[in-house]
BAFI-3210 file (N, C-alpha, C; in Angstrom, 3 decimals, decimal comma, padded with zeros to 6 digits):
// residues 107
n [1|2|3|4|5|6|7|8|9|10|11|12|13|14|15|16|17|18|19|20|21|22|23|24|25|26|27|28|29|30|31|32|33|34|35|36|37|38|39|40|41|42|43|44|45|46|47|48|49|50|51|52|53|54|55|56|57|58|59|60|61|62|63|64|65|66|67|68|69|70|71|72|73|74|75|76|77|78|79|80|81|82|83|84|85|86|87|88|89|90|91|92|93|94|95|96|97|98|99|100|101|102|103|104|105|106|107]
n.u [085,654|086,972|084,781|083,638|085,645|085,633|083,051|083,310|085,257|083,898|081,696|083,086|084,112|081,699|080,740|082,767|082,332|079,741|080,265|082,012|080,255|078,414|080,066|080,853|078,321|077,528|079,466|078,859|076,302|076,818|077,782|080,269|081,903|082,208|082,048|083,967|085,384|084,405|085,028|084,423|084,210|082,341|082,626|084,688|083,660|081,462|082,708|084,062|081,871|081,074|079,744|079,365|081,291|080,908|079,662|078,408|076,628|075,132|072,576|072,231|074,359|073,525|071,158|072,234|073,788|071,791|070,355|072,351|072,958|070,469|070,163|072,295|071,732|069,239|069,298|070,269|073,326|074,455|075,986|078,402|076,993|074,651|075,677|076,819|074,469|073,211|075,131|074,982|072,377|072,639|074,476|072,956|070,888|072,338|073,269|070,819|070,090|072,104|071,471|068,962|069,774|071,273|069,245|067,739|069,570|069,795|067,429]
n.v [-005,404|-004,758|-004,395|-002,062|-000,210|-000,407|000,559|003,200|004,099|003,675|005,400|007,819|007,845|007,960|010,471|012,082|011,547|012,564|015,257|015,833|015,386|017,432|019,677|019,342|019,407|021,994|023,523|022,775|023,890|026,616|026,948|025,877|023,162|020,452|017,753|015,799|015,726|014,168|012,014|009,356|007,763|006,066|003,553|002,505|002,370|000,741|-001,653|-002,178|-002,749|-005,111|-005,352|-005,929|-005,033|-002,118|-003,045|-005,412|-004,528|-002,423|-001,206|-000,653|001,116|003,189|003,931|004,830|006,985|008,688|009,220|010,504|012,722|014,050|014,442|016,166|018,373|019,232|019,464|021,678|021,929|022,862|022,382|020,084|017,953|017,563|016,546|014,213|012,898|012,485|010,800|008,594|007,793|006,899|004,813|003,088|002,415|000,994|-001,117|-002,341|-003,211|-005,059|-006,967|-007,805|-009,085|-011,178|-012,653|-013,417|-015,073|-017,145|-018,477]
n.w [-198,438|-200,851|-202,527|-201,504|-202,077|-204,864|-205,384|-204,569|-206,382|-208,809|-208,471|-208,429|-211,052|-212,477|-211,635|-212,732|-215,428|-215,779|-215,247|-217,359|-219,494|-219,038|-219,451|-222,184|-223,410|-222,738|-224,104|-226,729|-226,873|-226,961|-229,424|-230,050|-231,456|-229,697|-229,390|-229,833|-227,521|-225,508|-222,800|-222,495|-220,175|-219,258|-220,408|-218,917|-216,229|-216,687|-217,376|-214,964|-213,421|-214,423|-216,844|-220,404|-223,367|-225,492|-227,862|-227,002|-225,044|-226,137|-226,055|-223,317|-222,851|-224,520|-223,243|-220,803|-221,773|-222,813|-220,434|-218,896|-220,459|-220,478|-217,716|-217,004|-218,536|-217,771|-215,070|-212,638|-211,416|-208,514|-206,321|-204,883|-203,713|-205,165|-207,541|-206,529|-205,817|-208,313|-209,480|-207,757|-208,295|-210,951|-210,533|-208,889|-210,679|-212,587|-211,000|-210,409|-212,958|-213,387|-211,448|-212,431|-214,739|-213,686|-212,467|-214,722|-215,992|-214,168|-214,392]
ca.u [086,466|087,199|083,525|083,468|086,595|085,126|081,899|083,826|085,913|082,863|080,969|083,976|084,130|080,391|080,721|083,651|081,675|078,643|080,883|082,491|079,074|077,888|080,985|080,751|076,994|077,564|080,258|078,061|075,175|077,230|078,231|081,558|081,747|083,073|081,682|085,174|086,040|083,850|086,075|083,932|084,503|081,305|083,171|085,508|082,868|080,643|083,588|084,274|080,639|080,853|078,992|080,169|081,765|079,886|078,904|077,570|075,609|074,884|071,328|072,460|075,209|072,686|070,263|073,047|074,150|070,592|070,079|073,370|072,768|069,264|070,393|073,181|071,186|068,012|069,544|071,240|074,206|074,986|076,931|078,866|076,016|073,740|076,414|076,885|073,142|073,033|076,028|074,417|071,199|073,153|075,066|071,869|070,206|073,198|073,222|069,517|070,172|072,994|070,688|067,964|070,464|071,612|067,996|067,394|070,517|069,561|066,148]
ca.v [-004,202|-004,457|-003,911|-000,678|000,584|-000,369|001,454|004,570|004,369|003,757|006,659|008,892|007,837|008,436|011,928|012,678|011,433|013,538|016,584|015,961|015,502|018,788|020,595|019,181|019,905|023,454|024,050|022,586|024,823|027,980|026,958|025,228|021,728|019,834|016,343|014,961|015,821|013,237|011,132|007,973|007,062|005,049|002,250|002,041|001,928|-000,402|-002,822|-002,425|-003,296|-006,436|-005,349|-006,178|-003,848|-001,312|-003,852|-006,374|-003,848|-001,152|-000,609|-000,128|002,309|004,236|004,368|005,638|008,239|009,535|009,660|011,458|013,951|014,705|014,840|017,332|019,551|019,684|019,640|022,717|021,387|024,025|021,968|018,708|016,971|017,273|015,668|012,914|012,303|012,003|009,657|007,475|007,349|006,115|003,596|002,208|001,906|-000,030|-002,282|-002,989|-003,900|-006,202|-007,963|-008,353|-010,005|-012,382|-013,412|-014,011|-016,161|-018,244|-019,152]
ca.w [-198,532|-202,259|-203,077|-201,072|-202,858|-206,234|-205,431|-204,470|-207,654|-209,844|-208,256|-208,858|-212,515|-212,936|-211,430|-213,735|-216,720|-215,792|-215,343|-218,731|-220,352|-218,844|-220,113|-223,638|-223,796|-222,628|-225,217|-227,954|-226,833|-227,310|-230,803|-230,257|-231,698|-228,682|-229,248|-229,819|-226,215|-224,523|-222,273|-222,575|-218,923|-219,025|-220,787|-217,794|-215,071|-217,090|-217,260|-213,538|-212,857|-214,979|-218,087|-221,591|-224,066|-226,160|-228,819|-226,283|-224,248|-226,820|-225,580|-221,971|-223,021|-225,097|-222,165|-219,882|-222,428|-222,852|-219,076|-218,445|-221,251|-219,961|-216,324|-216,874|-219,210|-217,117|-213,642|-212,316|-210,386|-207,800|-205,286|-205,075|-203,240|-206,269|-208,442|-205,834|-205,886|-209,682|-209,670|-207,011|-209,042|-212,085|-209,963|-208,446|-211,874|-213,186|-210,111|-210,608|-214,248|-213,184|-210,705|-213,358|-215,645|-212,901|-212,306|-216,017|-216,256|-213,245|-214,706]
c.u [086,674|085,947|083,305|084,406|086,128|083,949|082,362|084,481|084,885|082,059|081,803|084,025|082,805|080,309|081,587|083,010|080,522|079,177|081,366|081,322|078,479|078,756|080,829|079,399|076,957|078,334|079,512|076,922|075,565|077,884|079,600|081,327|082,728|082,820|082,881|085,868|085,370|084,952|085,697|084,318|083,483|081,819|083,977|084,642|081,879|081,460|083,821|083,047|080,279|079,995|079,948|080,642|080,604|079,043|077,956|076,393|075,251|073,637|071,499|073,337|074,387|071,737|071,019|073,372|072,963|070,255|071,068|073,228|071,577|069,508|071,237|072,641|069,932|068,198|070,597|072,075|074,924|075,970|077,304|077,850|075,014|074,400|076,542|075,560|072,859|073,880|075,493|073,179|071,623|073,679|073,976|071,084|071,029|073,235|071,922|069,513|071,031|072,249|069,628|068,596|070,854|070,388|067,593|068,300|070,222|068,274|066,325]
c.v [-003,782|-003,864|-002,446|000,249|000,707|000,595|002,900|004,984|004,559|005,044|007,854|008,990|008,344|009,949|012,631|012,641|012,423|014,966|016,841|016,138|016,896|019,816|020,534|019,706|021,427|024,092|023,906|023,596|026,251|028,047|026,361|023,737|020,992|018,340|015,401|014,940|014,992|012,282|009,655|007,156|005,974|003,658|001,651|001,561|000,824|-001,689|-003,179|-003,050|-004,649|-006,497|-005,596|-004,886|-003,182|-002,139|-004,823|-005,704|-002,483|-000,442|000,025|001,126|003,480|004,815|005,250|006,987|009,197|010,080|010,742|012,789|014,748|015,246|016,107|018,565|020,078|019,946|020,720|022,212|022,547|023,649|020,512|017,643|016,608|016,332|014,275|012,175|011,738|010,768|008,423|006,917|006,471|004,777|002,596|001,626|000,793|-001,289|-003,060|-003,774|-005,153|-007,329|-008,611|-009,398|-011,291|-013,272|-014,100|-015,199|-017,380|-019,018|-020,201]
c.w [-199,988|-202,890|-202,731|-201,854|-204,302|-206,354|-205,417|-205,794|-208,765|-209,700|-208,699|-210,384|-213,097|-212,783|-212,468|-215,115|-216,831|-215,933|-216,771|-219,703|-220,257|-219,567|-221,629|-224,133|-223,769|-223,769|-226,539|-228,028|-227,188|-228,690|-231,070|-230,454|-230,789|-228,522|-229,213|-228,460|-225,124|-224,085|-222,330|-221,335|-218,630|-219,384|-219,639|-216,641|-215,428|-216,952|-215,797|-212,881|-213,464|-216,222|-219,238|-222,221|-224,798|-227,132|-228,123|-225,588|-224,829|-226,288|-224,192|-222,019|-223,540|-224,050|-221,166|-220,509|-222,459|-221,465|-218,659|-219,173|-220,717|-218,550|-216,226|-217,585|-218,530|-215,625|-213,447|-211,142|-209,710|-206,704|-205,496|-204,658|-204,336|-207,275|-207,834|-205,950|-207,282|-209,943|-208,961|-207,715|-210,227|-211,586|-209,568|-209,624|-212,521|-212,323|-210,291|-211,921|-214,132|-212,458|-211,584|-214,266|-214,931|-212,748|-213,600|-216,331|-215,393|-213,544|-215,756]
res [m|k|t|k|k|n|k|k|l|i|l|s|l|i|k|d|d|l|t|n|t|k|l|v|s|g|l|n|n|i|g|l|e|a|s|n|y|y|l|h|l|s|q|t|f|f|t|l|m|g|f|g|d|l|q|q|d|e|e|l|y|e|e|y|f|n|f|s|e|k|a|v|t|t|t|r|i|e|n|p|e|q|l|n|s|l|a|l|e|v|y|n|k|l|l|a|e|k|e|k|r|k|l|r|k|s|k]
***
């Protein structure tokens, strides 16, 4: 039960982060310097998923940031289902990374 609630919470945080990234990117694109308005929700859902902090997992954070930036700037999000789909894609990528790390540790 807890896992299902965590997944729902994490997906919600990912969607909020993608929405925030889209907003900040859009504002930057029209000439407003909005980079200081990133909410950095990724740190929260990375922690909830059991990853380390930014210094420990800098490469993974960078990969997520690049993916989210590309996803929200190249994908036209016209309905909530598209945002849900993007969030699920991110969630599944992070789960796969977590499993890879478990396998490496067990060897």
